[in-house]
FIKOLZA-1660 file (N, C-alpha, C; in steps of 0.1 Angstrom, whole numbers, plus 5000, padded with zeros to 4 digits):
% residues 259
   i   px   py   pz ch aa at
   1 4914 5172 4905  A  M  N
   1 4936 5171 4921  A  M CA
   1 4921 5159 4927  A  M  C
   2 4907 5157 4929  A  S  N
   2 4908 5140 4929  A  S CA
   2 4914 5133 4926  A  S  C
   3 4919 5128 4911  A  I  N
   3 4918 5118 4898  A  I CA
   3 4931 5118 4904  A  I  C
   4 4940 5127 4907  A  Q  N
   4 4950 5125 4904  A  Q CA
   4 4959 5119 4919  A  Q  C
   5 4957 5128 4930  A  S  N
   5 4958 5125 4947  A  S CA
   5 4953 5106 4948  A  S  C
   6 4941 5104 4938  A  Q  N
   6 4939 5093 4945  A  Q CA
   6 4944 5081 4935  A  Q  C
   7 4951 5082 4926  A  S  N
   7 4960 5077 4917  A  S CA
   7 4970 5072 4924  A  S  C
   8 4977 5085 4932  A  I  N
   8 4996 5079 4938  A  I CA
   8 4988 5072 4952  A  I  C
   9 4981 5077 4954  A  R  N
   9 4972 5062 4970  A  R CA
   9 4973 5049 4964  A  R  C
  10 4968 5049 4950  A  G  N
  10 4971 5035 4952  A  G CA
  10 4981 5032 4945  A  G  C
  11 4989 5034 4935  A  A  N
  11 4998 5039 4933  A  A CA
  11 5012 5029 4944  A  A  C
  12 5005 5035 4956  A  L  N
  12 5015 5034 4970  A  L CA
  12 5007 5023 4977  A  L  C
  13 4997 5019 4976  A  A  N
  13 4992 5002 4983  A  A CA
  13 4989 4990 4972  A  A  C
  14 4993 4988 4958  A  G  N
  14 4998 4983 4954  A  G CA
  14 5016 4976 4949  A  G  C
  15 5024 4987 4954  A  A  N
  15 5033 4985 4946  A  A CA
  15 5042 4982 4955  A  A  C
  16 5043 4981 4969  A  L  N
  16 5052 4975 4979  A  L CA
  16 5052 4956 4976  A  L  C
  17 5061 4958 4966  A  L  N
  17 5060 4942 4966  A  L CA
  17 5078 4940 4960  A  L  C
  18 5083 4925 4959  A  V  N
  18 5090 4921 4955  A  V CA
  18 5095 4909 4957  A  V  C
  19 5098 4904 4943  A  V  N
  19 5098 4884 4941  A  V CA
  19 5113 4882 4956  A  V  C
  20 5110 4877 4962  A  A  N
  20 5119 4869 4966  A  A CA
  20 5128 4855 4959  A  A  C
  21 5139 4855 4967  A  G  N
  21 5142 4835 4965  A  G CA
  21 5154 4846 4959  A  G  C
  22 5155 4859 4956  A  I  N
  22 5175 4857 4942  A  I CA
  22 5183 4861 4956  A  I  C
  23 5198 4856 4950  A  G  N
  23 5203 4855 4958  A  G CA
  23 5202 4868 4976  A  G  C
  24 5212 4876 4970  A  P  N
  24 5217 4889 4982  A  P CA
  24 5202 4892 4992  A  P  C
  25 5195 4898 4985  A  L  N
  25 5177 4893 4994  A  L CA
  25 5168 4883 4999  A  L  C
  26 5174 4871 4999  A  A  N
  26 5171 4860 5003  A  A CA
  26 5184 4864 5014  A  A  C
  27 5190 4864 5016  A  S  N
  27 5201 4866 5025  A  S CA
  27 5203 4870 5033  A  S  C
  28 5195 4881 5026  A  T  N
  28 5191 4898 5040  A  T CA
  28 5177 4891 5048  A  T  C
  29 5174 4886 5042  A  A  N
  29 5149 4889 5043  A  A CA
  29 5148 4889 5061  A  A  C
  30 5162 4884 5068  A  H  N
  30 5158 4882 5081  A  H CA
  30 5165 4888 5091  A  H  C
  31 5171 4901 5083  A  A  N
  31 5185 4900 5094  A  A CA
  31 5173 4918 5096  A  A  C
  32 5163 4922 5091  A  I  N
  32 5160 4931 5095  A  I CA
  32 5147 4927 5101  A  I  C
  33 5137 4934 5111  A  E  N
  33 5123 4928 5112  A  E CA
  33 5116 4940 5104  A  E  C
  34 5104 4930 5092  A  P  N
  34 5103 4940 5080  A  P CA
  34 5088 4943 5093  A  P  C
  35 5086 4958 5091  A  A  N
  35 5076 4969 5085  A  A CA
  35 5068 4961 5090  A  A  C
  36 5059 4955 5086  A  S  N
  36 5044 4946 5083  A  S CA
  36 5039 4943 5099  A  S  C
  37 5054 4940 5104  A  S  N
  37 5048 4934 5115  A  S CA
  37 5061 4939 5127  A  S  C
  38 5058 4954 5129  A  Q  N
  38 5055 4962 5138  A  Q CA
  38 5054 4978 5135  A  Q  C
  39 5045 4986 5146  A  P  N
  39 5042 4994 5145  A  P CA
  39 5055 5002 5137  A  P  C
  40 5044 5008 5131  A  F  N
  40 5055 5026 5123  A  F CA
  40 5045 5039 5114  A  F  C
  41 5056 5044 5113  A  S  N
  41 5046 5056 5103  A  S CA
  41 5058 5061 5093  A  S  C
  42 5054 5066 5087  A  A  N
  42 5063 5072 5081  A  A CA
  42 5057 5084 5066  A  A  C
  43 5062 5086 5064  A  R  N
  43 5056 5099 5057  A  R CA
  43 5066 5106 5046  A  R  C
  44 5052 5107 5036  A  Y  N
  44 5059 5116 5026  A  Y CA
  44 5057 5125 5017  A  Y  C
  45 5065 5127 5006  A  E  N
  45 5060 5140 4996  A  E CA
  45 5051 5136 4988  A  E  C
  46 5042 5142 4986  A  V  N
  46 5036 5135 4966  A  V CA
  46 5041 5150 4958  A  V  C
  47 5041 5145 4951  A  L  N
  47 5044 5153 4938  A  L CA
  47 5040 5147 4928  A  L  C
  48 5037 5157 4914  A  R  N
  48 5028 5157 4907  A  R CA
  48 5038 5165 4892  A  R  C
  49 5042 5157 4886  A  N  N
  49 5050 5161 4876  A  N CA
  49 5070 5172 4881  A  N  C
  50 5066 5164 4891  A  G  N
  50 5075 5169 4896  A  G CA
  50 5082 5179 4904  A  G  C
  51 5069 5188 4911  A  R  N
  51 5065 5196 4919  A  R CA
  51 5056 5193 4928  A  R  C
  52 5058 5192 4940  A  S  N
  52 5050 5192 4951  A  S CA
  52 5041 5198 4951  A  S  C
  53 5028 5188 4958  A  L  N
  53 5020 5190 4958  A  L CA
  53 5011 5189 4969  A  L  C
  54 5018 5185 4979  A  G  N
  54 5015 5181 5002  A  G CA
  54 5022 5167 5004  A  G  C
  55 5016 5160 5014  A  E  N
  55 5022 5154 5024  A  E CA
  55 5012 5139 5022  A  E  C
  56 5017 5125 5025  A  A  N
  56 5013 5114 5030  A  A CA
  56 5015 5109 5042  A  A  C
  57 5008 5102 5045  A  T  N
  57 5018 5093 5061  A  T CA
  57 5005 5082 5060  A  T  C
  58 5015 5069 5062  A  L  N
  58 5011 5054 5069  A  L CA
  58 5015 5054 5080  A  L  C
  59 5001 5047 5093  A  T  N
  59 5006 5044 5101  A  T CA
  59 5001 5026 5105  A  T  C
  60 5010 5021 5111  A  L  N
  60 5003 5013 5114  A  L CA
  60 5003 5005 5132  A  L  C
  61 4993 5004 5134  A  A  N
  61 4993 5001 5152  A  A CA
  61 4988 4990 5154  A  A  C
  62 4992 4984 5161  A  R  N
  62 4985 4972 5172  A  R CA
  62 4968 4979 5177  A  R  C
  63 4959 4970 5175  A  G  N
  63 4949 4965 5183  A  G CA
  63 4946 4964 5192  A  G  C
  64 4937 4959 5195  A  S  N
  64 4931 4950 5211  A  S CA
  64 4926 4939 5200  A  S  C
  65 4926 4927 5212  A  D  N
  65 4935 4914 5208  A  D CA
  65 4948 4909 5193  A  D  C
  66 4934 4901 5183  A  D  N
  66 4946 4899 5172  A  D CA
  66 4945 4908 5164  A  D  C
  67 4939 4920 5170  A  R  N
  67 4935 4932 5152  A  R CA
  67 4949 4942 5154  A  R  C
  68 4950 4948 5137  A  W  N
  68 4961 4951 5135  A  W CA
  68 4950 4969 5129  A  W  C
  69 4955 4977 5129  A  R  N
  69 4947 4989 5117  A  R CA
  69 4958 4995 5109  A  R  C
  70 4958 5000 5103  A  F  N
  70 4969 5000 5091  A  F CA
  70 4964 5015 5083  A  F  C
  71 4961 5026 5088  A  E  N
  71 4958 5031 5081  A  E CA
  71 4969 5051 5071  A  E  C
  72 4961 5053 5059  A  S  N
  72 4970 5066 5051  A  S CA
  72 4963 5076 5053  A  S  C
  73 4970 5085 5053  A  E  N
  73 4966 5102 5048  A  E CA
  73 4967 5110 5036  A  E  C
  74 4961 5112 5030  A  T  N
  74 4969 5124 5022  A  T CA
  74 4962 5138 5020  A  T  C
  75 4971 5151 5019  A  R  N
  75 4968 5154 5020  A  R CA
  75 4970 5171 5013  A  R  C
  76 4961 5175 5007  A  G  N
  76 4971 5195 5000  A  G CA
  76 4977 5198 5007  A  G  C
  77 4990 5204 5002  A  T  N
  77 4995 5213 5012  A  T CA
  77 5001 5221 4999  A  T  C
  78 5002 5223 4991  A  R  N
  78 5006 5237 4978  A  R CA
  78 4993 5238 4966  A  R  C
  79 4997 5246 4966  A  G  N
  79 4988 5252 4950  A  G CA
  79 4976 5249 4948  A  G  C
  80 4971 5240 4939  A  L  N
  80 4958 5242 4939  A  L CA
  80 4949 5227 4949  A  L  C
  81 4963 5221 4952  A  A  N
  81 4956 5207 4963  A  A CA
  81 4954 5217 4971  A  A  C
  82 4961 5227 4981  A  A  N
  82 4959 5234 4991  A  A CA
  82 4946 5238 4985  A  A  C
  83 4941 5248 4975  A  L  N
  83 4929 5253 4976  A  L CA
  83 4921 5246 4978  A  L  C
  84 4920 5241 4970  A  S  N
  84 4906 5227 4968  A  S CA
  84 4905 5220 4985  A  S  C
  85 4913 5222 4996  A  G  N
  85 4912 5210 5007  A  G CA
  85 4912 5198 5003  A  G  C
  86 4927 5192 4994  A  V  N
  86 4921 5176 4991  A  V CA
  86 4926 5172 5000  A  V  C
  87 4922 5156 5012  A  E  N
  87 4922 5152 5018  A  E CA
  87 4917 5136 5013  A  E  C
  88 4923 5127 5017  A  I  N
  88 4926 5115 5010  A  I CA
  88 4926 5102 5023  A  I  C
  89 4918 5098 5027  A  S  N
  89 4919 5086 5042  A  S CA
  89 4918 5073 5041  A  S  C
  90 4928 5063 5042  A  E  N
  90 4927 5049 5040  A  E CA
  90 4926 5044 5055  A  E  C
  91 4915 5033 5058  A  Q  N
  91 4915 5027 5069  A  Q CA
  91 4916 5010 5071  A  Q  C
  92 4922 5007 5074  A  S  N
  92 4922 4989 5066  A  S CA
  92 4920 4982 5085  A  S  C
  93 4912 4978 5090  A  T  N
  93 4908 4970 5105  A  T CA
  93 4911 4952 5093  A  T  C
  94 4923 4948 5100  A  F  N
  94 4925 4935 5099  A  F CA
  94 4935 4922 5108  A  F  C
  95 4934 4909 5103  A  R  N
  95 4938 4902 5113  A  R CA
  95 4948 4890 5104  A  R  C
  96 4961 4891 5112  A  W  N
  96 4970 4882 5103  A  W CA
  96 4973 4870 5104  A  W  C
  97 4964 4861 5087  A  R  N
  97 4963 4851 5085  A  R CA
  97 4974 4845 5074  A  R  C
  98 4988 4840 5087  A  G  N
  98 4997 4834 5076  A  G CA
  98 5002 4847 5069  A  G  C
  99 5006 4851 5061  A  L  N
  99 5012 4863 5056  A  L CA
  99 5006 4872 5048  A  L  C
 100 4990 4867 5057  A  L  N
 100 4978 4882 5047  A  L CA
 100 4975 4887 5053  A  L  C
 101 4980 4898 5055  A  P  N
 101 4958 4909 5064  A  P CA
 101 4952 4906 5060  A  P  C
 102 4943 4900 5071  A  E  N
 102 4933 4893 5066  A  E CA
 102 4917 4903 5066  A  E  C
 103 4910 4905 5057  A  L  N
 103 4904 4915 5055  A  L CA
 103 4891 4912 5069  A  L  C
 104 4890 4927 5072  A  I  N
 104 4878 4928 5086  A  I CA
 104 4870 4938 5078  A  I  C
 105 4873 4950 5083  A  E  N
 105 4870 4961 5074  A  E CA
 105 4877 4976 5064  A  E  C
 106 4871 4981 5056  A  Y  N
 106 4883 4993 5052  A  Y CA
 106 4868 5003 5045  A  Y  C
 107 4878 5013 5044  A  D  N
 107 4869 5025 5042  A  D CA
 107 4879 5037 5037  A  D  C
 108 4872 5042 5027  A  Y  N
 108 4876 5051 5019  A  Y CA
 108 4874 5061 5021  A  Y  C
 109 4875 5080 5017  A  R  N
 109 4870 5089 5024  A  R CA
 109 4880 5098 5015  A  R  C
 110 4876 5106 5007  A  Q  N
 110 4882 5118 4996  A  Q CA
 110 4875 5125 5001  A  Q  C
 111 4879 5138 5001  A  S  N
 111 4873 5150 5004  A  S CA
 111 4878 5159 4994  A  S  C
 112 4874 5169 4983  A  V  N
 112 4880 5181 4975  A  V CA
 112 4867 5192 4970  A  V  C
 113 4868 5207 4978  A  A  N
 113 4864 5213 4983  A  A CA
 113 4857 5211 4987  A  A  C
 114 4841 5212 4987  A  M  N
 114 4829 5212 4991  A  M CA
 114 4816 5193 4985  A  M  C
 115 4833 5185 4981  A  R  N
 115 4819 5175 4969  A  R CA
 115 4829 5164 4983  A  R  C
 116 4825 5152 4983  A  R  N
 116 4834 5136 4994  A  R CA
 116 4828 5130 4984  A  R  C
 117 4835 5118 4986  A  R  N
 117 4830 5102 4980  A  R CA
 117 4837 5098 4994  A  R  C
 118 4830 5084 4991  A  S  N
 118 4830 5069 5007  A  S CA
 118 4836 5057 4999  A  S  C
 119 4838 5048 5000  A  R  N
 119 4839 5035 5001  A  R CA
 119 4843 5032 5010  A  R  C
 120 4841 5012 5007  A  S  N
 120 4839 5011 5024  A  S CA
 120 4838 4989 5021  A  S  C
 121 4849 4987 5025  A  L  N
 121 4847 4969 5021  A  L CA
 121 4842 4965 5034  A  L  C
 122 4833 4951 5040  A  R  N
 122 4830 4941 5055  A  R CA
 122 4821 4928 5047  A  R  C
 123 4831 4923 5055  A  I  N
 123 4828 4906 5059  A  I CA
 123 4818 4910 5062  A  I  C
 124 4809 4893 5056  A  D  N
 124 4798 4895 5065  A  D CA
 124 4803 4879 5063  A  D  C
 125 4806 4871 5074  A  P  N
 125 4810 4856 5079  A  P CA
 125 4791 4848 5077  A  P  C
 126 4779 4852 5077  A  E  N
 126 4773 4846 5074  A  E CA
 126 4763 4842 5061  A  E  C
 127 4769 4852 5048  A  R  N
 127 4768 4853 5038  A  R CA
 127 4780 4847 5032  A  R  C
 128 4790 4844 5037  A  Q  N
 128 4805 4847 5032  A  Q CA
 128 4807 4854 5016  A  Q  C
 129 4803 4860 5027  A  A  N
 129 4805 4874 5011  A  A CA
 129 4813 4892 5019  A  A  C
 130 4818 4898 5011  A  I  N
 130 4824 4907 5013  A  I CA
 130 4815 4923 5006  A  I  C
 131 4808 4929 5017  A  L  N
 131 4804 4937 5013  A  L CA
 131 4808 4954 5008  A  L  C
 132 4803 4954 4993  A  S  N
 132 4811 4966 4991  A  S CA
 132 4807 4978 4990  A  S  C
 133 4806 4995 4994  A  R  N
 133 4798 4999 4991  A  R CA
 133 4806 5015 4986  A  R  C
 134 4798 5025 4977  A  Q  N
 134 4803 5036 4972  A  Q CA
 134 4794 5044 4971  A  Q  C
 135 4795 5055 4980  A  D  N
 135 4783 5059 4982  A  D CA
 135 4770 5061 4985  A  D  C
 136 4766 5059 4980  A  D  N
 136 4747 5051 4976  A  D CA
 136 4746 5038 4967  A  D  C
 137 4755 5030 4965  A  R  N
 137 4756 5019 4956  A  R CA
 137 4760 5009 4966  A  R  C
 138 4759 4994 4962  A  M  N
 138 4764 4989 4970  A  M CA
 138 4762 4981 4961  A  M  C
 139 4772 4964 4962  A  W  N
 139 4776 4954 4959  A  W CA
 139 4778 4941 4970  A  W  C
 140 4776 4928 4962  A  E  N
 140 4780 4915 4974  A  E CA
 140 4785 4909 4965  A  E  C
 141 4805 4905 4969  A  L  N
 141 4813 4900 4965  A  L CA
 141 4814 4886 4970  A  L  C
 142 4816 4880 4958  A  R  N
 142 4821 4864 4967  A  R CA
 142 4831 4866 4975  A  R  C
 143 4832 4862 4984  A  R  N
 143 4844 4859 4998  A  R CA
 143 4849 4855 4990  A  R  C
 144 4864 4850 4991  A  E  N
 144 4876 4842 4988  A  E CA
 144 4890 4836 4999  A  E  C
 145 4895 4827 5001  A  D  N
 145 4904 4822 5011  A  D CA
 145 4915 4832 5005  A  D  C
 146 4923 4843 5011  A  G  N
 146 4933 4851 5008  A  G CA
 146 4924 4864 5004  A  G  C
 147 4921 4868 5001  A  V  N
 147 4914 4880 4996  A  V CA
 147 4916 4890 5010  A  V  C
 148 4925 4903 4999  A  I  N
 148 4930 4914 5010  A  I CA
 148 4922 4928 5002  A  I  C
 149 4921 4937 5008  A  D  N
 149 4920 4953 5002  A  D CA
 149 4927 4952 4997  A  D  C
 150 4926 4968 4993  A  R  N
 150 4941 4974 4983  A  R CA
 150 4952 4981 4995  A  R  C
 151 4944 4983 5008  A  N  N
 151 4951 4990 5011  A  N CA
 151 4962 4986 5013  A  N  C
 152 4960 4975 5020  A  T  N
 152 4967 4966 5027  A  T CA
 152 4973 4956 5019  A  T  C
 153 4979 4957 5008  A  V  N
 153 4987 4948 4993  A  V CA
 153 4999 4952 4998  A  V  C
 154 5003 4967 5005  A  A  N
 154 5013 4971 5010  A  A CA
 154 5022 4960 5020  A  A  C
 155 5010 4960 5031  A  L  N
 155 5016 4944 5043  A  L CA
 155 5019 4934 5041  A  L  C
 156 5011 4927 5028  A  A  N
 156 5015 4915 5027  A  A CA
 156 5022 4909 5018  A  A  C
 157 5033 4921 5012  A  I  N
 157 5039 4924 5000  A  I CA
 157 5055 4925 5010  A  I  C
 158 5057 4933 5024  A  I  N
 158 5065 4935 5029  A  I CA
 158 5063 4920 5040  A  I  C
 159 5056 4913 5042  A  A  N
 159 5056 4898 5050  A  A CA
 159 5060 4887 5043  A  A  C
 160 5060 4892 5030  A  A  N
 160 5061 4875 5021  A  A CA
 160 5075 4881 5016  A  A  C
 161 5082 4891 5010  A  V  N
 161 5099 4889 5006  A  V CA
 161 5106 4888 5019  A  V  C
 162 5098 4897 5033  A  A  N
 162 5106 4891 5044  A  A CA
 162 5105 4873 5050  A  A  C
 163 5096 4865 5042  A  A  N
 163 5094 4855 5046  A  A CA
 163 5106 4850 5034  A  A  C
 164 5105 4847 5026  A  G  N
 164 5111 4846 5013  A  G CA
 164 5106 4838 5005  A  G  C
 165 5085 4847 5003  A  R  N
 165 5082 4836 4995  A  R CA
 165 5084 4841 4981  A  R  C
 166 5079 4832 4972  A  A  N
 166 5088 4835 4957  A  A CA
 166 5069 4838 4948  A  A  C
 167 5059 4831 4954  A  D  N
 167 5044 4840 4949  A  D CA
 167 5039 4850 4953  A  D  C
 168 5043 4862 4945  A  L  N
 168 5037 4872 4952  A  L CA
 168 5025 4880 4944  A  L  C
 169 5018 4870 4941  A  S  N
 169 5003 4877 4936  A  S CA
 169 4993 4872 4942  A  S  C
 170 4985 4885 4946  A  F  N
 170 4977 4887 4958  A  F CA
 170 4960 4890 4948  A  F  C
 171 4950 4888 4954  A  R  N
 171 4935 4883 4956  A  R CA
 171 4930 4896 4963  A  R  C
 172 4926 4908 4956  A  V  N
 172 4925 4920 4962  A  V CA
 172 4915 4925 4955  A  V  C
 173 4902 4933 4968  A  A  N
 173 4893 4933 4968  A  A CA
 173 4890 4948 4961  A  A  C
 174 4883 4950 4954  A  D  N
 174 4881 4967 4953  A  D CA
 174 4868 4969 4954  A  D  C
 175 4864 4979 4945  A  R  N
 175 4843 4982 4941  A  R CA
 175 4840 4972 4942  A  R  C
 176 4838 4966 4933  A  D  N
 176 4833 4957 4924  A  D CA
 176 4835 4941 4918  A  D  C
 177 4851 4943 4924  A  D  N
 177 4853 4931 4915  A  D CA
 177 4866 4925 4925  A  D  C
 178 4872 4912 4919  A  V  N
 178 4878 4907 4931  A  V CA
 178 4891 4904 4912  A  V  C
 179 4901 4913 4922  A  E  N
 179 4915 4911 4908  A  E CA
 179 4924 4902 4917  A  E  C
 180 4937 4897 4904  A  T  N
 180 4948 4892 4907  A  T CA
 180 4957 4907 4906  A  T  C
 181 4967 4911 4913  A  Q  N
 181 4970 4921 4914  A  Q CA
 181 4988 4913 4907  A  Q  C
 182 4997 4914 4900  A  R  N
 182 5010 4905 4905  A  R CA
 182 5022 4920 4900  A  R  C
 183 5039 4913 4909  A  Y  N
 183 5052 4924 4900  A  Y CA
 183 5061 4918 4900  A  Y  C
 184 5072 4922 4898  A  R  N
 184 5079 4914 4895  A  R CA
 184 5094 4924 4896  A  R  C
 185 5104 4917 4901  A  V  N
 185 5116 4926 4906  A  V CA
 185 5125 4924 4893  A  V  C
 186 5130 4941 4888  A  A  N
 186 5138 4950 4873  A  A CA
 186 5147 4952 4880  A  A  C
 187 5147 4952 4895  A  G  N
 187 5170 4957 4899  A  G CA
 187 5168 4965 4910  A  G  C
 188 5180 4967 4909  A  R  N
 188 5186 4974 4921  A  R CA
 188 5192 4988 4921  A  R  C
 189 5184 5002 4928  A  E  N
 189 5191 5008 4925  A  E CA
 189 5190 5020 4938  A  E  C
 190 5207 5030 4936  A  Q  N
 190 5207 5035 4950  A  Q CA
 190 5197 5043 4949  A  Q  C
 191 5188 5049 4958  A  V  N
 191 5177 5059 4959  A  V CA
 191 5180 5069 4970  A  V  C
 192 5183 5081 4959  A  R  N
 192 5182 5089 4972  A  R CA
 192 5169 5100 4977  A  R  C
 193 5164 5107 4984  A  V  N
 193 5154 5111 4988  A  V CA
 193 5158 5115 5000  A  V  C
 194 5149 5122 5010  A  R  N
 194 5152 5133 5018  A  R CA
 194 5154 5130 5034  A  R  C
 195 5149 5114 5031  A  A  N
 195 5148 5111 5042  A  A CA
 195 5162 5098 5045  A  A  C
 196 5172 5100 5032  A  G  N
 196 5184 5095 5033  A  G CA
 196 5188 5087 5022  A  G  C
 197 5197 5078 5018  A  E  N
 197 5203 5070 5008  A  E CA
 197 5203 5055 5006  A  E  C
 198 5193 5055 4997  A  F  N
 198 5193 5038 4999  A  F CA
 198 5194 5029 4990  A  F  C
 199 5204 5016 4993  A  N  N
 199 5203 5007 4982  A  N CA
 199 5190 4998 4982  A  N  C
 200 5182 5004 4969  A  A  N
 200 5169 4999 4967  A  A CA
 200 5169 4984 4962  A  A  C
 201 5150 4977 4957  A  I  N
 201 5146 4973 4950  A  I CA
 201 5140 4975 4942  A  I  C
 202 5141 4978 4935  A  L  N
 202 5132 4983 4918  A  L CA
 202 5120 4973 4920  A  L  C
 203 5109 4973 4918  A  I  N
 203 5093 4964 4915  A  I CA
 203 5084 4971 4903  A  I  C
 204 5085 4965 4899  A  E  N
 204 5072 4972 4885  A  E CA
 204 5063 4962 4885  A  E  C
 205 5047 4968 4886  A  R  N
 205 5032 4955 4886  A  R CA
 205 5031 4955 4871  A  R  C
 206 5030 4949 4868  A  I  N
 206 5031 4935 4857  A  I CA
 206 5009 4939 4853  A  I  C
 207 5016 4949 4842  A  R  N
 207 4997 4952 4838  A  R CA
 207 4997 4949 4828  A  R  C
 208 4984 4939 4828  A  E  N
 208 4974 4928 4816  A  E CA
 208 4979 4941 4802  A  E  C
 209 4969 4957 4807  A  K  N
 209 4969 4964 4789  A  K CA
 209 4981 4976 4792  A  K  C
 210 4992 4980 4786  A  P  N
 210 4995 4986 4784  A  P CA
 210 4993 5003 4790  A  P  C
 211 5006 5007 4791  A  G  N
 211 4999 5022 4791  A  G CA
 211 5008 5027 4804  A  G  C
 212 4998 5027 4816  A  R  N
 212 5002 5026 4828  A  R CA
 212 5011 5019 4837  A  R  C
 213 5021 5027 4839  A  E  N
 213 5029 5024 4849  A  E CA
 213 5030 5026 4863  A  E  C
 214 5035 5014 4874  A  T  N
 214 5042 5021 4884  A  T CA
 214 5048 5014 4892  A  T  C
 215 5066 5020 4894  A  D  N
 215 5077 5014 4901  A  D CA
 215 5076 5023 4916  A  D  C
 216 5084 5006 4918  A  T  N
 216 5084 5013 4933  A  T CA
 216 5103 5006 4943  A  T  C
 217 5103 5020 4943  A  W  N
 217 5116 5010 4953  A  W CA
 217 5117 5010 4970  A  W  C
 218 5123 4997 4965  A  L  N
 218 5120 4994 4983  A  L CA
 218 5132 4990 4992  A  L  C
 219 5133 4997 5005  A  A  N
 219 5144 4995 5014  A  A CA
 219 5145 4984 5022  A  A  C
 220 5154 4970 5021  A  P  N
 220 5158 4964 5031  A  P CA
 220 5161 4969 5046  A  P  C
 221 5168 4978 5042  A  D  N
 221 5171 4978 5052  A  D CA
 221 5164 4994 5067  A  D  C
 222 5154 4996 5062  A  L  N
 222 5144 5001 5067  A  L CA
 222 5129 4986 5065  A  L  C
 223 5130 4973 5072  A  G  N
 223 5124 4964 5068  A  G CA
 223 5117 4966 5059  A  G  C
 224 5116 4966 5042  A  Y  N
 224 5113 4967 5030  A  Y CA
 224 5105 4981 5026  A  Y  C
 225 5104 4991 5035  A  L  N
 225 5096 4993 5031  A  L CA
 225 5096 5008 5023  A  L  C
 226 5086 5013 5015  A  A  N
 226 5090 5019 5006  A  A CA
 226 5097 5030 5006  A  A  C
 227 5107 5035 4997  A  V  N
 227 5114 5052 4996  A  V CA
 227 5105 5057 4987  A  V  C
 228 5107 5054 4977  A  R  N
 228 5103 5060 4969  A  R CA
 228 5091 5054 4959  A  R  C
 229 5077 5061 4952  A  I  N
 229 5070 5054 4946  A  I CA
 229 5068 5063 4939  A  I  C
 230 5066 5061 4923  A  R  N
 230 5063 5065 4908  A  R CA
 230 5054 5059 4898  A  R  C
 231 5038 5070 4899  A  H  N
 231 5030 5062 4890  A  H CA
 231 5030 5075 4877  A  H  C
 232 5031 5063 4861  A  R  N
 232 5026 5068 4851  A  R CA
 232 5013 5070 4845  A  R  C
 233 5006 5079 4842  A  E  N
 233 5000 5070 4833  A  E CA
 233 4997 5076 4817  A  E  C
 234 4991 5066 4812  A  A  N
 234 4995 5067 4796  A  A CA
 234 4995 5081 4785  A  A  C
 235 4986 5085 4795  A  D  N
 235 4992 5105 4787  A  D CA
 235 5006 5110 4794  A  D  C
 236 5014 5103 4803  A  G  N
 236 5024 5113 4807  A  G CA
 236 5022 5120 4819  A  G  C
 237 5010 5120 4830  A  E  N
 237 5011 5123 4834  A  E CA
 237 5015 5113 4848  A  E  C
 238 5025 5122 4860  A  T  N
 238 5032 5113 4870  A  T CA
 238 5037 5121 4882  A  T  C
 239 5028 5108 4890  A  L  N
 239 5022 5110 4901  A  L CA
 239 5036 5100 4911  A  L  C
 240 5047 5110 4923  A  E  N
 240 5051 5102 4932  A  E CA
 240 5051 5111 4941  A  E  C
 241 5057 5091 4954  A  M  N
 241 5054 5100 4964  A  M CA
 241 5072 5097 4973  A  M  C
 242 5078 5105 4978  A  R  N
 242 5090 5101 4985  A  R CA
 242 5095 5103 5000  A  R  C
 243 5097 5092 5002  A  L  N
 243 5100 5093 5015  A  L CA
 243 5107 5104 5024  A  L  C
 244 5102 5112 5034  A  L  N
 244 5104 5117 5043  A  L CA
 244 5112 5121 5057  A  L  C
 245 5104 5109 5064  A  S  N
 245 5111 5103 5076  A  S CA
 245 5102 5092 5080  A  S  C
 246 5103 5087 5088  A  H  N
 246 5098 5070 5090  A  H CA
 246 5103 5071 5110  A  H  C
 247 5092 5066 5118  A  D  N
 247 5097 5056 5126  A  D CA
 247 5091 5042 5128  A  D  C
 248 5103 5036 5128  A  L  N
 248 5096 5022 5125  A  L CA
 248 5102 5021 5141  A  L  C
 249 5088 5012 5148  A  G  N
 249 5084 5003 5161  A  G CA
 249 5089 4998 5164  A  G  C
 250 5086 4990 5176  A  T  N
 250 5096 4978 5184  A  T CA
 250 5085 4975 5183  A  T  C
 251 5083 4958 5178  A  A  N
 251 5065 4951 5174  A  A CA
 251 5070 4940 5191  A  A  C
 252 5062 4938 5193  A  T  N
 252 5060 4925 5203  A  T CA
 252 5055 4913 5203  A  T  C
 253 5048 4911 5188  A  A  N
 253 5052 4900 5181  A  A CA
 253 5050 4904 5171  A  A  C
 254 5056 4892 5157  A  A  N
 254 5056 4893 5139  A  A CA
 254 5041 4882 5137  A  A  C
 255 5036 4888 5126  A  P  N
 255 5026 4882 5118  A  P CA
 255 5031 4868 5125  A  P  C
 256 5020 4854 5123  A  P  N
 256 5020 4842 5122  A  P CA
 256 5025 4833 5111  A  P  C
 257 5033 4824 5113  A  A  N
 257 5038 4821 5102  A  A CA
 257 5027 4814 5097  A  A  C
 258 5027 4812 5081  A  P  N
 258 5018 4805 5072  A  P CA
 258 5016 4792 5079  A  P  C
 259 5005 4788 5076  A  R  N
 259 5001 4776 5077  A  R CA
 259 4998 4764 5067  A  R  C
% end
């Protein structure tokens, strides 16, 4: 259960993307405030091979000073996921630097039955490094301008789409490396989920090695919030998230303009 649940969270964190600049998208980009610039919460049903196994909640909140906090919680509520007590959480503390959520801290926690795993990222400004830790292992990654964590990729994408930016590749810090994630627009579709029916933009993640697929449907009417995410493994295993409800708050300030 832990592998499957972790995969769908990874799919969500990396899949909220659309390449901006096409006619209809560019014309509506500023009609609705992007979800990344205002406090919000969104609740999703998590499914495995079409069967419900739990729920996930995303929350963006404004902190003190210029800091923001983005949290995701995934919990097994049915079948073996519920019996095993599957709980996964990701928490990011960041500040906006242009269109990017500048990394300050990132924490990952996973609990399944009696087993627990943890992962974290911390910026060390004196050493110009990203300090990475997983359980009892540690790495030191080179700090680069524009590096974000995998949880806040979603926010960076929303902000970039709303601003009409065409370059939507991101440098993302993970456990022991910093990788580039890329996506592309694959079309538009009507998507019906329990939260409603939406005219959505279909996004595909571009992977160097074929086999794994991640598709995301974004709703411009919800500030480009994801209404559906589908992750397919090479063996055909499918994990999915479908929007159940959302609460888009009123922002007091949008992310700063690009420098």
